N, CA, C and O atoms as a GROMACS GRO file, in nm:
protein
  356
    1MET      N    1  -0.263   0.083   1.600
    1MET     CA    2  -0.258  -0.027   1.507
    1MET      C    3  -0.272  -0.159   1.583
    1MET      O    4  -0.227  -0.171   1.697
    2LYS      N    5  -0.332  -0.253   1.520
    2LYS     CA    6  -0.348  -0.385   1.581
    2LYS      C    7  -0.213  -0.456   1.586
    2LYS      O    8  -0.127  -0.431   1.502
    3ASN      N    9  -0.196  -0.542   1.683
    3ASN     CA   10  -0.069  -0.612   1.700
    3ASN      C   11  -0.068  -0.751   1.639
    3ASN      O   12   0.039  -0.812   1.630
    4LYS      N   13  -0.183  -0.804   1.598
    4LYS     CA   14  -0.187  -0.936   1.539
    4LYS      C   15  -0.123  -0.932   1.401
    4LYS      O   16  -0.119  -0.828   1.336
    5ILE      N   17  -0.073  -1.046   1.358
    5ILE     CA   18  -0.017  -1.059   1.224
    5ILE      C   19  -0.092  -1.171   1.154
    5ILE      O   20  -0.115  -1.277   1.213
    6CYS      N   21  -0.131  -1.149   1.029
    6CYS     CA   22  -0.206  -1.250   0.954
    6CYS      C   23  -0.111  -1.331   0.864
    6CYS      O   24   0.006  -1.298   0.850
    7ALA      N   25  -0.165  -1.435   0.805
    7ALA     CA   26  -0.087  -1.522   0.717
    7ALA      C   27  -0.035  -1.447   0.594
    7ALA      O   28   0.075  -1.475   0.547
    8HIS      N   29  -0.114  -1.352   0.543
    8HIS     CA   30  -0.070  -1.276   0.425
    8HIS      C   31   0.059  -1.199   0.454
    8HIS      O   32   0.151  -1.195   0.372
    9ILE      N   33   0.065  -1.139   0.572
    9ILE     CA   34   0.185  -1.065   0.611
    9ILE      C   35   0.299  -1.161   0.643
    9ILE      O   36   0.413  -1.137   0.603
   10LEU      N   37   0.270  -1.267   0.714
   10LEU     CA   38   0.374  -1.365   0.750
   10LEU      C   39   0.435  -1.432   0.627
   10LEU      O   40   0.551  -1.474   0.632
   11ASP      N   41   0.360  -1.443   0.518
   11ASP     CA   42   0.409  -1.507   0.396
   11ASP      C   43   0.511  -1.422   0.319
   11ASP      O   44   0.579  -1.474   0.231
   12LEU      N   45   0.522  -1.294   0.351
   12LEU     CA   46   0.616  -1.207   0.279
   12LEU      C   47   0.760  -1.245   0.312
   12LEU      O   48   0.794  -1.265   0.429
   13LYS      N   49   0.842  -1.256   0.210
   13LYS     CA   50   0.984  -1.290   0.230
   13LYS      C   51   1.069  -1.164   0.244
   13LYS      O   52   1.163  -1.161   0.323
   14GLU      N   53   1.037  -1.060   0.166
   14GLU     CA   54   1.104  -0.931   0.176
   14GLU      C   55   1.006  -0.823   0.134
   14GLU      O   56   0.912  -0.850   0.059
   15LEU      N   57   1.028  -0.702   0.182
   15LEU     CA   58   0.937  -0.593   0.151
   15LEU      C   59   0.976  -0.524   0.021
   15LEU      O   60   1.093  -0.496  -0.003
   16LYS      N   61   0.876  -0.498  -0.062
   16LYS     CA   62   0.896  -0.421  -0.184
   16LYS      C   63   0.882  -0.274  -0.148
   16LYS      O   64   0.787  -0.236  -0.079
   17THR      N   65   0.975  -0.192  -0.192
   17THR     CA   66   0.971  -0.049  -0.162
   17THR      C   67   0.944   0.031  -0.289
   17THR      O   68   0.961  -0.020  -0.400
   18ALA      N   69   0.904   0.156  -0.272
   18ALA     CA   70   0.871   0.243  -0.385
   18ALA      C   71   0.994   0.268  -0.471
   18ALA      O   72   1.101   0.302  -0.419
   19LYS      N   73   0.978   0.252  -0.602
   19LYS     CA   74   1.086   0.284  -0.696
   19LYS      C   75   1.089   0.434  -0.722
   19LYS      O   76   1.196   0.494  -0.737
   20GLU      N   77   0.970   0.494  -0.728
   20GLU     CA   78   0.957   0.638  -0.744
   20GLU      C   79   0.855   0.687  -0.641
   20GLU      O   80   0.765   0.612  -0.603
   21HIS      N   81   0.869   0.810  -0.598
   21HIS     CA   82   0.779   0.863  -0.496
   21HIS      C   83   0.666   0.943  -0.561
   21HIS      O   84   0.646   1.061  -0.532
   22VAL      N   85   0.592   0.876  -0.651
   22VAL     CA   86   0.477   0.935  -0.718
   22VAL      C   87   0.370   0.828  -0.737
   22VAL      O   88   0.399   0.709  -0.742
   23CYS      N   89   0.246   0.873  -0.749
   23CYS     CA   90   0.137   0.784  -0.790
   23CYS      C   91   0.122   0.804  -0.940
   23CYS      O   92   0.072   0.907  -0.986
   24GLU      N   93   0.165   0.704  -1.017
   24GLU     CA   94   0.161   0.716  -1.163
   24GLU      C   95   0.020   0.739  -1.216
   24GLU      O   96   0.001   0.812  -1.313
   25GLU      N   97  -0.080   0.678  -1.152
   25GLU     CA   98  -0.217   0.696  -1.198
   25GLU      C   99  -0.264   0.840  -1.173
   25GLU      O  100  -0.336   0.896  -1.256
   26CYS      N  101  -0.225   0.898  -1.060
   26CYS     CA  102  -0.259   1.039  -1.035
   26CYS      C  103  -0.190   1.130  -1.138
   26CYS      O  104  -0.250   1.225  -1.187
   27VAL      N  105  -0.064   1.099  -1.169
   27VAL     CA  106   0.009   1.178  -1.268
   27VAL      C  107  -0.063   1.173  -1.402
   27VAL      O  108  -0.084   1.277  -1.465
   28GLU      N  109  -0.102   1.053  -1.445
   28GLU     CA  110  -0.173   1.037  -1.572
   28GLU      C  111  -0.306   1.111  -1.574
   28GLU      O  112  -0.345   1.166  -1.677
   29GLN      N  113  -0.376   1.112  -1.460
   29GLN     CA  114  -0.508   1.173  -1.453
   29GLN      C  115  -0.506   1.320  -1.413
   29GLN      O  116  -0.610   1.386  -1.414
   30GLY      N  117  -0.390   1.371  -1.378
   30GLY     CA  118  -0.380   1.510  -1.333
   30GLY      C  119  -0.438   1.532  -1.195
   30GLY      O  120  -0.481   1.642  -1.163
   31SER      N  121  -0.438   1.428  -1.113
   31SER     CA  122  -0.492   1.434  -0.978
   31SER      C  123  -0.377   1.448  -0.878
   31SER      O  124  -0.261   1.429  -0.914
   32GLN      N  125  -0.409   1.482  -0.755
   32GLN     CA  126  -0.310   1.494  -0.648
   32GLN      C  127  -0.324   1.378  -0.551
   32GLN      O  128  -0.433   1.322  -0.536
   33TRP      N  129  -0.217   1.342  -0.485
   33TRP     CA  130  -0.221   1.238  -0.383
   33TRP      C  131  -0.180   1.298  -0.249
   33TRP      O  132  -0.116   1.403  -0.243
   34VAL      N  133  -0.219   1.228  -0.140
   34VAL     CA  134  -0.185   1.271  -0.005
   34VAL      C  135  -0.064   1.191   0.043
   34VAL      O  136   0.037   1.249   0.082
   35HIS      N  137  -0.075   1.057   0.041
   35HIS     CA  138   0.033   0.968   0.083
   35HIS      C  139   0.042   0.854  -0.018
   35HIS      O  140  -0.051   0.830  -0.094
   36LEU      N  141   0.155   0.786  -0.016
   36LEU     CA  142   0.177   0.676  -0.109
   36LEU      C  143   0.191   0.544  -0.035
   36LEU      O  144   0.240   0.538   0.078
   37ARG      N  145   0.145   0.437  -0.101
   37ARG     CA  146   0.152   0.301  -0.049
   37ARG      C  147   0.209   0.211  -0.157
   37ARG      O  148   0.188   0.236  -0.276
   38THR      N  149   0.282   0.107  -0.117
   38THR     CA  150   0.340   0.013  -0.213
   38THR      C  151   0.280  -0.125  -0.193
   38THR      O  152   0.281  -0.179  -0.082
   39CYS      N  153   0.228  -0.182  -0.301
   39CYS     CA  154   0.169  -0.316  -0.301
   39CYS      C  155   0.280  -0.419  -0.282
   39CYS      O  156   0.383  -0.413  -0.349
   40GLN      N  157   0.259  -0.512  -0.192
   40GLN     CA  158   0.360  -0.614  -0.164
   40GLN      C  159   0.348  -0.737  -0.254
   40GLN      O  160   0.430  -0.828  -0.245
   41THR      N  161   0.248  -0.740  -0.340
   41THR     CA  162   0.237  -0.848  -0.437
   41THR      C  163   0.312  -0.811  -0.565
   41THR      O  164   0.393  -0.890  -0.614
   42CYS      N  165   0.286  -0.692  -0.619
   42CYS     CA  166   0.343  -0.655  -0.749
   42CYS      C  167   0.442  -0.539  -0.744
   42CYS      O  168   0.513  -0.515  -0.841
   43GLY      N  169   0.447  -0.466  -0.632
   43GLY     CA  170   0.544  -0.358  -0.618
   43GLY      C  171   0.499  -0.222  -0.668
   43GLY      O  172   0.576  -0.126  -0.661
   44VAL      N  173   0.377  -0.210  -0.719
   44VAL     CA  174   0.330  -0.081  -0.768
   44VAL      C  175   0.309   0.014  -0.650
   44VAL      O  176   0.266  -0.028  -0.543
   45THR      N  177   0.340   0.142  -0.670
   45THR     CA  178   0.318   0.244  -0.568
   45THR      C  179   0.207   0.336  -0.616
   45THR      O  180   0.214   0.394  -0.724
   46LEU      N  181   0.104   0.349  -0.532
   46LEU     CA  182  -0.013   0.430  -0.566
   46LEU      C  183  -0.058   0.509  -0.443
   46LEU      O  184  -0.004   0.492  -0.334
   47CYS      N  185  -0.158   0.594  -0.462
   47CYS     CA  186  -0.204   0.683  -0.355
   47CYS      C  187  -0.293   0.612  -0.254
   47CYS      O  188  -0.352   0.507  -0.282
   48CYS      N  189  -0.301   0.672  -0.135
   48CYS     CA  190  -0.372   0.615  -0.020
   48CYS      C  191  -0.522   0.648  -0.021
   48CYS      O  192  -0.571   0.716  -0.111
   49ASP      N  193  -0.592   0.598   0.079
   49ASP     CA  194  -0.736   0.622   0.092
   49ASP      C  195  -0.770   0.766   0.129
   49ASP      O  196  -0.884   0.808   0.110
   50SER      N  197  -0.675   0.843   0.179
   50SER     CA  198  -0.699   0.985   0.207
   50SER      C  199  -0.688   1.069   0.080
   50SER      O  200  -0.728   1.186   0.079
   51SER      N  201  -0.634   1.012  -0.025
   51SER     CA  202  -0.621   1.080  -0.153
   51SER      C  203  -0.754   1.075  -0.227
   51SER      O  204  -0.831   0.981  -0.208
   52PRO      N  205  -0.782   1.175  -0.311
   52PRO     CA  206  -0.912   1.179  -0.380
   52PRO      C  207  -0.945   1.054  -0.461
   52PRO      O  208  -1.061   1.012  -0.463
   53MET      N  209  -0.848   0.995  -0.528
   53MET     CA  210  -0.876   0.883  -0.618
   53MET      C  211  -0.859   0.745  -0.553
   53MET      O  212  -0.906   0.646  -0.609
   54GLN      N  213  -0.794   0.736  -0.439
   54GLN     CA  214  -0.776   0.610  -0.365
   54GLN      C  215  -0.729   0.495  -0.455
   54GLN      O  216  -0.785   0.386  -0.452
   55HIS      N  217  -0.626   0.522  -0.535
   55HIS     CA  218  -0.581   0.424  -0.633
   55HIS      C  219  -0.535   0.291  -0.572
   55HIS      O  220  -0.561   0.185  -0.630
   56MET      N  221  -0.466   0.295  -0.457
   56MET     CA  222  -0.415   0.169  -0.401
   56MET      C  223  -0.528   0.078  -0.357
   56MET      O  224  -0.523  -0.043  -0.383
   57SER      N  225  -0.629   0.130  -0.292
   57SER     CA  226  -0.743   0.046  -0.250
   57SER      C  227  -0.810  -0.018  -0.370
   57SER      O  228  -0.843  -0.137  -0.368
   58HIS      N  229  -0.830   0.061  -0.474
   58HIS     CA  230  -0.892   0.007  -0.596
   58HIS      C  231  -0.805  -0.101  -0.658
   58HIS      O  232  -0.855  -0.204  -0.702
   59HIS      N  233  -0.675  -0.078  -0.662
   59HIS     CA  234  -0.580  -0.176  -0.717
   59HIS      C  235  -0.587  -0.307  -0.639
   59HIS      O  236  -0.599  -0.415  -0.698
   60CYS      N  237  -0.580  -0.298  -0.507
   60CYS     CA  238  -0.577  -0.419  -0.424
   60CYS      C  239  -0.706  -0.499  -0.436
   60CYS      O  240  -0.703  -0.622  -0.439
   61LYS      N  241  -0.818  -0.431  -0.442
   61LYS     CA  242  -0.946  -0.501  -0.457
   61LYS      C  243  -0.958  -0.565  -0.595
   61LYS      O  244  -0.997  -0.681  -0.607
   62LYS      N  245  -0.923  -0.490  -0.699
   62LYS     CA  246  -0.934  -0.540  -0.837
   62LYS      C  247  -0.841  -0.658  -0.862
   62LYS      O  248  -0.881  -0.756  -0.926
   63GLU      N  249  -0.719  -0.651  -0.812
   63GLU     CA  250  -0.616  -0.752  -0.838
   63GLU      C  251  -0.609  -0.860  -0.731
   63GLU      O  252  -0.534  -0.957  -0.747
   64SER      N  253  -0.686  -0.847  -0.623
   64SER     CA  254  -0.678  -0.939  -0.509
   64SER      C  255  -0.537  -0.944  -0.451
   64SER      O  256  -0.486  -1.052  -0.418
   65HIS      N  257  -0.475  -0.829  -0.438
   65HIS     CA  258  -0.344  -0.815  -0.374
   65HIS      C  259  -0.368  -0.765  -0.233
   65HIS      O  260  -0.412  -0.651  -0.216
   66PRO      N  261  -0.342  -0.846  -0.131
   66PRO     CA  262  -0.386  -0.813   0.004
   66PRO      C  263  -0.302  -0.714   0.084
   66PRO      O  264  -0.357  -0.640   0.166
   67VAL      N  265  -0.169  -0.709   0.063
   67VAL     CA  266  -0.083  -0.638   0.158
   67VAL      C  267  -0.013  -0.518   0.094
   67VAL      O  268   0.036  -0.524  -0.018
   68ILE      N  269  -0.011  -0.407   0.171
   68ILE     CA  270   0.060  -0.286   0.132
   68ILE      C  271   0.150  -0.241   0.246
   68ILE      O  272   0.133  -0.283   0.360
   69ILE      N  273   0.247  -0.156   0.212
   69ILE     CA  274   0.323  -0.085   0.314
   69ILE      C  275   0.313   0.064   0.286
   69ILE      O  276   0.285   0.105   0.174
   70SER      N  277   0.338   0.144   0.389
   70SER     CA  278   0.347   0.288   0.369
   70SER      C  279   0.476   0.317   0.294
   70SER      O  280   0.580   0.255   0.320
   71SER      N  281   0.469   0.411   0.201
   71SER     CA  282   0.588   0.453   0.128
   71SER      C  283   0.628   0.594   0.167
   71SER      O  284   0.700   0.662   0.094
   72GLU      N  285   0.582   0.636   0.283
   72GLU     CA  286   0.614   0.768   0.332
   72GLU      C  287   0.741   0.763   0.418
   72GLU      O  288   0.757   0.672   0.499
   73PRO      N  289   0.831   0.861   0.399
   73PRO     CA  290   0.953   0.865   0.480
   73PRO      C  291   0.920   0.866   0.629
   73PRO      O  292   0.832   0.940   0.674
   74GLY      N  293   0.989   0.784   0.704
   74GLY     CA  294   0.971   0.778   0.849
   74GLY      C  295   0.859   0.687   0.895
   74GLY      O  296   0.847   0.661   1.015
   75GLU      N  297   0.776   0.638   0.804
   75GLU     CA  298   0.669   0.546   0.842
   75GLU      C  299   0.711   0.404   0.812
   75GLU      O  300   0.765   0.376   0.706
   76GLN      N  301   0.686   0.314   0.905
   76GLN     CA  302   0.721   0.173   0.888
   76GLN      C  303   0.605   0.087   0.934
   76GLN      O  304   0.610   0.027   1.042
   77TRP      N  305   0.500   0.080   0.853
   77TRP     CA  306   0.386  -0.004   0.886
   77TRP      C  307   0.340  -0.079   0.763
   77TRP      O  308   0.363  -0.040   0.649
   78ILE      N  309   0.273  -0.189   0.792
   78ILE     CA  310   0.223  -0.280   0.690
   78ILE      C  311   0.075  -0.303   0.717
   78ILE      O  312   0.032  -0.302   0.832
   79TYR      N  313  -0.003  -0.324   0.611
   79TYR     CA  314  -0.147  -0.341   0.628
   79TYR      C  315  -0.198  -0.449   0.533
   79TYR      O  316  -0.159  -0.456   0.417
   80CYS      N  317  -0.287  -0.534   0.585
   80CYS     CA  318  -0.352  -0.636   0.504
   80CYS      C  319  -0.499  -0.597   0.485
   80CYS      O  320  -0.574  -0.590   0.582
   81PHE      N  321  -0.539  -0.571   0.360
   81PHE     CA  322  -0.678  -0.538   0.329
   81PHE      C  323  -0.771  -0.655   0.359
   81PHE      O  324  -0.881  -0.635   0.411
   82THR      N  325  -0.729  -0.775   0.327
   82THR     CA  326  -0.814  -0.894   0.344
   82THR      C  327  -0.852  -0.916   0.490
   82THR      O  328  -0.969  -0.942   0.521
   83ASP      N  329  -0.754  -0.904   0.579
   83ASP     CA  330  -0.777  -0.934   0.719
   83ASP      C  331  -0.793  -0.809   0.806
   83ASP      O  332  -0.815  -0.820   0.927
   84ASP      N  333  -0.782  -0.690   0.746
   84ASP     CA  334  -0.793  -0.563   0.817
   84ASP      C  335  -0.701  -0.561   0.939
   84ASP      O  336  -0.742  -0.533   1.051
   85ILE      N  337  -0.573  -0.592   0.912
   85ILE     CA  338  -0.472  -0.597   1.016
   85ILE      C  339  -0.356  -0.508   0.976
   85ILE      O  340  -0.307  -0.513   0.863
   86ALA      N  341  -0.312  -0.425   1.071
   86ALA     CA  342  -0.196  -0.338   1.050
   86ALA      C  343  -0.094  -0.364   1.158
   86ALA      O  344  -0.129  -0.401   1.270
   87ALA      N  345   0.033  -0.347   1.124
   87ALA     CA  346   0.140  -0.366   1.220
   87ALA      C  347   0.259  -0.281   1.180
   87ALA      O  348   0.275  -0.247   1.062
   88GLU      N  349   0.340  -0.248   1.276
   88GLU     CA  350   0.466  -0.181   1.248
   88GLU      C  351   0.571  -0.286   1.217
   88GLU      O  352   0.560  -0.400   1.261
   89TYR      N  353   0.672  -0.246   1.140
   89TYR     CA  354   0.783  -0.338   1.112
   89TYR      C  355   0.915  -0.269   1.137
   89TYR      O  356   1.020  -0.330   1.119
   0.00000   0.00000   0.00000
């Protein structure tokens, strides 16, 4: 992971964490997910880019929400789609 931090990540005051450990869009569509990510703008938790439907990437692009965190147990990283920067926290 890159060690630089962008303004989008620096602007966060606190991290939003997953309320439930499911991708609601996958549940609605009957699809499966691989890993979950939580949007740091609105707090929604959706599936990752390794998942068939890639709901989080689509959400972030559609809504212009730049930053996500991993919602997987034991993982502590943050990623900015806009600046293509990842870091551990």
